[in-house]
C-alpha positions in Angstrom: -26.0 -10.7 1.0 -28.6 -9.3 2.9 -30.1 -6.7 0.1 -32.4 -8.5 -1.6 -34.6 -9.3 2.0 -33.5 -6.0 3.4 -36.4 -3.3 2.0 -35.3 -0.7 4.0 -31.6 -0.8 2.4 -33.5 -1.0 -0.9 -35.2 2.1 -0.2 -32.8 4.0 0.8 -30.5 3.0 -1.8 -33.3 3.8 -4.5 -33.9 7.0 -2.7 -33.7 10.5 -4.7 -31.6 12.0 -1.6 -29.0 9.2 -1.5 -28.9 9.1 -5.4 -28.2 12.7 -5.2 -25.7 13.0 -2.6 -23.8 9.9 -4.2 -23.7 11.2 -7.7 -22.8 15.2 -6.0 -19.5 12.8 -4.0 -18.6 11.6 -8.3 -18.5 15.0 -9.4 -15.5 16.2 -7.0 -12.4 16.0 -8.5 -10.8 14.7 -5.3 -12.3 11.7 -3.0 -14.0 12.7 -0.3 -13.4 9.8 2.0 -15.2 10.9 4.4 -18.5 12.2 3.4 -17.9 8.8 0.9 -18.3 6.5 4.0 -21.0 8.1 5.9 -22.9 7.6 2.8 -21.9 4.2 2.3 -22.6 3.2 6.3 -26.3 4.2 5.8 -26.7 1.6 4.0 -24.9 -1.1 5.5 -26.2 0.1 8.8 -29.6 -1.0 7.2 -28.0 -4.2 5.8 -26.6 -5.1 9.4 -30.3 -4.4 11.3 -30.9 -6.9 8.4 -28.7 -9.7 9.2 -29.0 -9.3 12.9 -32.5 -10.0 12.8 -34.3 -13.2 14.5 -35.1 -15.0 11.1 -31.8 -13.9 9.7 -30.4 -16.7 7.4 -27.1 -15.2 7.9 -27.0 -14.9 11.4 -25.7 -18.4 12.5 -22.7 -17.8 10.1 -22.4 -14.3 11.7 -21.9 -15.7 15.0 -19.8 -18.6 13.9 -17.5 -15.8 12.2 -17.3 -13.7 15.6 -16.4 -17.1 17.7 -13.7 -17.7 15.1 -12.3 -14.2 15.1 -12.6 -12.8 18.7 -9.7 -10.2 17.6 -13.0 -8.9 14.8 -15.7 -8.8 17.6 -12.9 -6.5 19.9 -12.4 -4.6 17.2 -16.0 -3.7 17.0 -16.3 -2.8 20.4 -13.2 -1.0 20.4 -14.8 1.0 17.5 -18.5 1.3 19.2 -16.7 2.9 22.1 -14.5 5.3 20.0 -17.8 6.5 18.3 -19.6 6.7 22.1 -16.6 8.8 23.1 -15.6 11.2 20.2 -12.2 11.3 20.5 -9.2 9.0 20.1 -8.0 6.3 22.3 -5.8 8.2 24.6 -8.1 10.7 25.5 -10.5 8.1 27.2 -10.9 7.7 30.6 -9.6 5.0 32.7 -10.3 1.9 32.4 -11.3 2.1 28.3 -8.0 4.3 27.9 -6.4 1.1 29.3 -8.0 -1.7 27.1 -11.2 -2.5 29.4 -14.6 -2.5 27.9 -18.0 -3.7 29.3 -21.5 -3.4 28.8 -22.5 0.1 28.5 -19.3 1.6 27.2 -20.5 1.6 23.7 -23.3 1.2 21.8 -24.3 -2.1 20.9 -25.9 -1.0 17.5 -22.8 0.0 16.7 -20.8 -2.9 17.6 -23.5 -4.9 15.7 -22.5 -3.0 12.7 -18.6 -2.9 13.0 -18.9 -6.6 13.2 -21.0 -6.9 10.3 -18.5 -5.1 7.7 -15.6 -7.1 8.9 -17.3 -10.4 8.6 -18.4 -8.6 4.7 -15.2 -7.7 4.5 -13.7 -11.5 5.4 -16.2 -13.1 2.6 -15.5 -10.6 -0.1 -11.7 -10.7 0.3 -11.9 -14.3 1.6 -13.7 -15.5 -2.2 -11.5 -13.2 -4.0 -8.5 -15.1 -2.8 -10.2 -18.5 -3.5 -11.5 -17.6 -7.3 -7.6 -16.5 -7.9 -6.0 -19.5 -6.6 -8.2 -21.7 -8.8 -7.1 -20.1 -11.7 -3.4 -20.0 -10.8 -3.6 -16.2 -9.7 -1.6 -14.7 -6.2 -3.3 -11.9 -4.7 -0.7 -9.3 -4.2 -0.6 -7.9 -0.7 1.5 -5.3 1.0 2.1 -5.7 4.9 2.7 -1.9 5.9 5.7 -0.8 8.3 3.0 0.5 11.2 -0.1 1.3 12.0 -2.2 4.7 13.1 -1.0 5.7 17.0 -4.6 6.0 17.1 -6.4 2.8 16.2 -7.1 -0.4 17.8 -3.5 -1.9 17.3 -2.0 0.3 19.6 -4.9 0.4 21.9 -5.2 -3.5 21.9 -1.2 -4.4 21.9 0.3 -1.2 23.5 3.5 -2.9 24.9 4.6 -4.1 21.4 5.0 -0.5 20.4 7.1 2.0 21.5 5.4 5.5 22.4 6.3 9.1 22.2 8.6 8.6 18.9 7.7 7.9 15.2 9.2 5.5 12.3 10.7 7.7 9.9 13.8 8.3 7.7 16.9 10.2 7.6 17.7 13.0 5.0 18.7 11.8 1.4 18.6 13.0 -2.0 15.0 13.0 -2.4 14.3 14.3 1.0 16.6 16.6 2.1 14.6 17.2 5.5 14.1 13.7 6.4 10.7 12.1 7.0 8.1 11.2 9.7 5.7 9.0 9.1 3.7 9.7 12.2 3.9 5.7 13.2 4.4 4.2 16.5 7.4 1.6 15.3 7.5 -1.5 16.9 9.3 -2.3 20.7 12.2 -4.3 19.8 12.8 -6.1 23.2 8.8 -6.1 23.9 7.9 -8.1 20.6 10.2 -10.4 21.9 9.7 -11.2 25.3 5.6 -12.1 23.8 7.3 -14.3 21.2 6.6 -12.2 18.6 2.9 -12.7 19.1 1.4 -9.5 17.1 4.3 -9.6 14.6 2.9 -13.4 13.6 -0.5 -12.6 14.0 -0.1 -9.2 11.3 1.9 -12.2 9.0 -0.9 -14.8 9.4 -4.2 -12.5 8.7 -2.7 -11.3 5.6 -1.0 -14.5 4.4 -5.0 -16.4 4.9 -5.6 -14.5 1.5 -2.2 -13.5 -0.3 -0.1 -15.1 -2.2 2.5 -12.8 -2.4 3.3 -10.8 0.2 5.4 -7.3 0.4 7.1 -6.3 3.2 7.1 -2.1 3.2 11.0 -1.2 4.3 12.6 -4.5 5.0 15.3 -2.5 6.2 13.1 -2.7 9.6 13.8 -5.9 10.5 17.3 -4.7 10.8 17.1 -1.2 12.1 14.2 2.2 12.5 14.9 5.8 12.2 13.1 7.0 15.5 11.7 10.3 15.6 10.8 11.6 19.1 7.6 13.7 19.0 8.3 17.5 18.7 11.4 17.2 16.9 12.3 17.4 13.2 13.1 14.1 11.2 16.7 15.5 10.7 17.3 14.7 14.8 16.2 11.1 15.0 18.7 7.6 15.3 18.9 5.0 14.3 17.7 1.7 16.8 18.6 -1.9 16.0 16.8 -4.9 15.9 17.1 -8.7 15.9 16.6 -9.3 12.3 17.3 -13.1 12.0 14.3 -13.5 14.4 12.0 -11.7 12.2 13.5 -13.7 9.2 12.9 -17.0 10.5 9.8 -16.4 12.1 8.6 -14.7 8.1 10.2 -18.0 6.6 8.0 -20.6 8.9 4.9 -18.5 8.0 5.4 -18.0 4.4 6.1 -22.0 3.9 3.3 -22.7 6.1 1.2 -20.4 3.3 2.9 -21.1 0.2 3.5 -17.5 -0.3 6.2 -15.4 -2.1 7.7 -12.8 -0.2 9.3 -9.3 -1.9 11.2 -7.3 0.7 10.8 -3.3 -0.3 14.4 -2.7 -0.5 14.6 1.0 -1.8 16.0 4.0 -0.1 18.7 4.0 2.5 19.9 0.3 2.9 22.4 -1.1 5.0 25.1 -3.1 3.4 23.5 -6.5 5.7 20.3 -6.2 4.4 20.6 -7.8 0.7 22.4 -10.6 1.7 20.1 -11.3 4.6 17.3 -11.5 1.8 19.2 -13.2 -0.6 19.6 -16.0 2.4 16.1 -16.7 3.5 14.9 -16.5 -0.2 12.8 -12.9 -0.5 12.6 -11.1 -4.0 14.0 -7.7 -3.9 12.7 -4.8 -5.5 13.6 -3.3 -9.2 12.7 0.0 -9.8 13.7 1.3 -13.4 13.1 4.9 -12.4 15.8 4.0 -9.8 18.2 2.0 -11.1 18.7 4.1 -14.8 22.3 5.6 -15.3 23.3 8.1 -17.7 27.1 6.1 -17.2 28.0 4.2 -20.6 27.1 0.2 -20.2 25.3 0.9 -17.0 22.3 2.6 -18.4 20.0 0.0 -17.0 20.9 -2.7 -14.9 19.7 -6.4 -15.9 18.0 -7.2 -12.8 17.4 -11.1 -11.7 15.1 -14.0 -11.7 15.4 -12.9 -7.6 14.0 -9.4 -8.7 10.0 -8.1 -8.8 10.6 -5.5 -11.4 8.6 -2.2 -12.2 9.0 1.6 -13.9 8.0 2.9 -10.5 5.9 2.6 -7.0 3.1 3.9 -5.7 5.8 6.6 -4.1 7.2 7.6 -6.4 6.1 10.3 -9.6 4.7 8.0 -12.6 6.5 7.7 -15.8 4.8 10.9 -17.6 6.0 13.1 -14.7 9.3 11.7 -14.7 10.2 12.1 -18.4 8.8 15.7 -17.9 10.2 16.6 -15.2 7.4 17.0 -12.9 8.7 15.6 -10.1 11.7 17.9 -10.1 9.2 20.7 -10.4 6.9 19.9 -7.0 10.2 19.3 -4.8 10.9 23.0 -5.9 7.4 23.5 -4.8 7.7 22.2 -1.3 11.0 23.6 -1.1 12.8 21.0 -1.1 15.1 22.0 -4.3 15.9 25.9 -4.8 16.0 27.3 -8.1 19.5 26.5 -9.1 19.5 23.1 -7.7 16.0 22.1 -9.7 18.4 23.6 -12.8 21.2 21.2 -12.4 18.4 18.3 -11.7 16.9 19.0 -14.8 20.1 18.6 -16.5 21.0 15.4 -15.1 17.6 14.1 -16.1 18.1 15.0 -19.4 21.4 13.6 -19.5 19.6 10.0 -18.2 16.8 10.2 -20.7 19.4 10.6 -23.6 21.2 7.6 -22.1 17.9 5.7 -22.0 16.6 6.2 -25.5 20.0 4.9 -27.0 20.1 2.2 -24.6 16.6 0.9 -25.6 17.2 1.6 -29.3 20.3 -0.2 -29.5 18.9 -3.6 -27.7 15.9 -3.0 -30.0 13.2 -2.5 -27.9 12.0 0.8 -29.3 12.6 1.3 -33.2 13.1 4.8 -35.2 15.6 7.2 -35.1 13.4 10.5 -34.6 12.5 12.0 -31.4 11.1 9.8 -28.4 8.3 10.7 -27.2 6.8 9.5 -23.7 4.7 6.7 -25.5 7.4 5.1 -27.1 10.0 5.1 -24.6 7.1 4.1 -22.1 6.6 0.6 -24.4 10.5 0.3 -25.0 10.8 0.5 -21.6 8.1 -2.4 -20.6 9.3 -4.6 -23.5 12.9 -4.8 -21.9 11.1 -4.8 -18.5 9.2 -8.2 -19.8 12.0 -9.8 -21.3 14.0 -9.1 -17.9 14.9 -12.4 -15.9 12.7 -10.7 -13.0 10.4 -13.0 -11.5 7.4 -10.7 -11.7 6.6 -7.5 -13.7 4.3 -5.3 -12.1 2.4 -2.8 -14.2 1.1 0.7 -13.1 -2.1 1.1 -14.9 -2.1 4.7 -15.0 1.4 4.4 -16.9 -0.2 2.9 -19.6 -2.2 6.6 -20.4 0.7 8.7 -19.5 -0.9 9.8 -16.5 1.0 12.8 -15.1 -0.1 13.4 -11.2 1.2 11.0 -8.5 -0.9 9.2 -6.0 1.4 9.9 -3.2 4.4 12.6 -2.4 6.0 10.9 0.5 6.9 13.3 2.9 3.8 15.1 2.5 0.6 15.7 4.8 -1.8 18.4 4.1 0.5 19.6 1.3 -0.2 17.6 -1.3 -4.0 15.4 -1.8 -2.4 12.0 -1.6 -4.6 8.8 -1.8 -7.8 11.4 -2.9 -6.9 11.6 -7.3 -9.2 9.6 -9.1 -8.1 7.6 -11.7 -8.8 9.3 -15.1 -10.8 6.2 -16.3 -13.0 3.9 -14.8 -12.3 0.3 -15.0 -14.9 -0.2 -17.5 -13.3 2.7 -19.9 -9.3 1.7 -19.2 -10.1 -2.4 -19.5 -11.5 -0.9 -23.9 -8.7 1.6 -23.9 -6.5 0.1 -27.2 -3.5 1.4 -26.2 -3.7 -0.2 -22.5 -4.6 -3.4 -24.2 -2.1 -3.3 -26.4 0.5 -2.8 -23.5 -0.5 -5.2 -21.4 -0.4 -8.0 -24.5 3.4 -7.5 -25.6 4.3 -7.3 -21.4 2.4 -10.8 -21.8 4.0 -12.1 -25.0 7.5 -11.3 -23.5 6.8 -12.8 -20.4 5.4 -16.2 -21.7 8.2 -16.3 -25.1 10.7 -14.6 -23.1 12.3 -13.4 -26.3 11.3 -9.7 -28.1 
């Protein structure tokens, strides 16, 4: 909103060096988040200075935001102090490291910048949420399992976290070496002693915008796998939590905000988790790629009204990669499978594919008796999910143009460019692609009519 009355920002955006740098970033095969944010910041800093100018119409509103959201102002000072120190907070001198910041510990201009961009984000997400609600649409948000150990939350709320360990997962069929997610787990006792204040604040922050909230790794309400720093994920241990207290708070907050709650119950799920989810009316996750079986009569479970159905998740291979077995090759390349194991995986995958094609044809979801190609199988699967009793069906847009590269490969950091791959088509292009529009229209029709 400051741009029309901020000539310095307009001049920057129109300058040849800025435009050339932006075009160079757009031409790169992967998103360079650091360089892109550095470029954005040049413009946002100019806008922040205009907003904080004495005659700015936005200044009163911005100050009001800071008073109503003191955590945002505290966060802005934290970020500015980190830039002054040029180091993560565990390396700061005391008392800054211990949560005490005073004038002189940070640059005021930097603090104003960070407060300004938080205000912009709050405005934009709030406006989007309001417009969505007016149209009867719910924004779908994700409550992550944890936060970065060097971030604001752990600095300000360190008693709410267990230090010296990371949350993760033990070895399983897909990740034979286990997983270390690098996130400090919430402290089961300190959280309780503070009346779950931090947990409640996290829920309310999301639910002010979200109509549907997905709880990442909902099994963490019951237990979390701790991996001590310096040890592999094969040497972790489970620590129990008071699940009923987490569910009770979640039930209260979701009721107050009129929100639907989805639990991500994929992976190693203790037997008590799903009955607890059912008692508290959390929706479950139904993922077709996890659910397909080659056993007669059990090829693809029907799902139920308490589920959110999808073909895959952001942590799984795309449909085309699954169909071609590219995820098996990737696991072999990462050293998670040897050559013989990969061969057995391909044999099992072919059995799943044959069973799935037969199931879809028998159910009338996929026509023809010839060789099944990925596009027809995808259409049949989406039709089947659309017709299912699941309360909601999620469609991964990239599946609709048969993308083969995943956005995230769990358990990898430097090995794979997670969260950096560009979509093959921009919004303006894929929203006009006939195959994308046709697939979404079909899913919408099945959802509305409830019949093939």
